[in-house]
C-alpha positions, 0 to 999 in steps of 0.5 A: 222098443221098436218104432212100430210099437210106439203109439201116441200118448193117450191112444186106445190102440194096442200094438202086438210086439210079437206079430207087429199088428195094431188093434183099435182096442185092448179087447180086439188085441186080446181076441187075436191071441191064443194064450195057454200057459201049459205049452211053449210058447204060451202066447200064439198070435192068430193069423186069420184075423178076418175069421175073427170078424176084424178088418183093417181100417185105412190106417192099417189098424185092425178093428170091427167093420163098423169102426172101419166105416166110422173112421173112413167117414170121419176121414172124409169129413175132415178132408172136406173141412180142410178143403173148404178152409183152403178155398 
């Protein structure tokens, strides 16, 4: 397996081995694919992910806009906590 396809154990993230994009949930992963077993290839990755209402968070993971804001706020709180401890 490619190293970019390796996710942390217990992670809710989903990584597409075809287009190498990472998604914050299996639902969003499924949303990015067009599946039709009557054609070849059966699975086609959608490339206009922003048209699906998805955004990338600071870590490069595709997620919903609300999740991106929440993750950004969490990162800021963590950085502030670490700086207070270092002081």
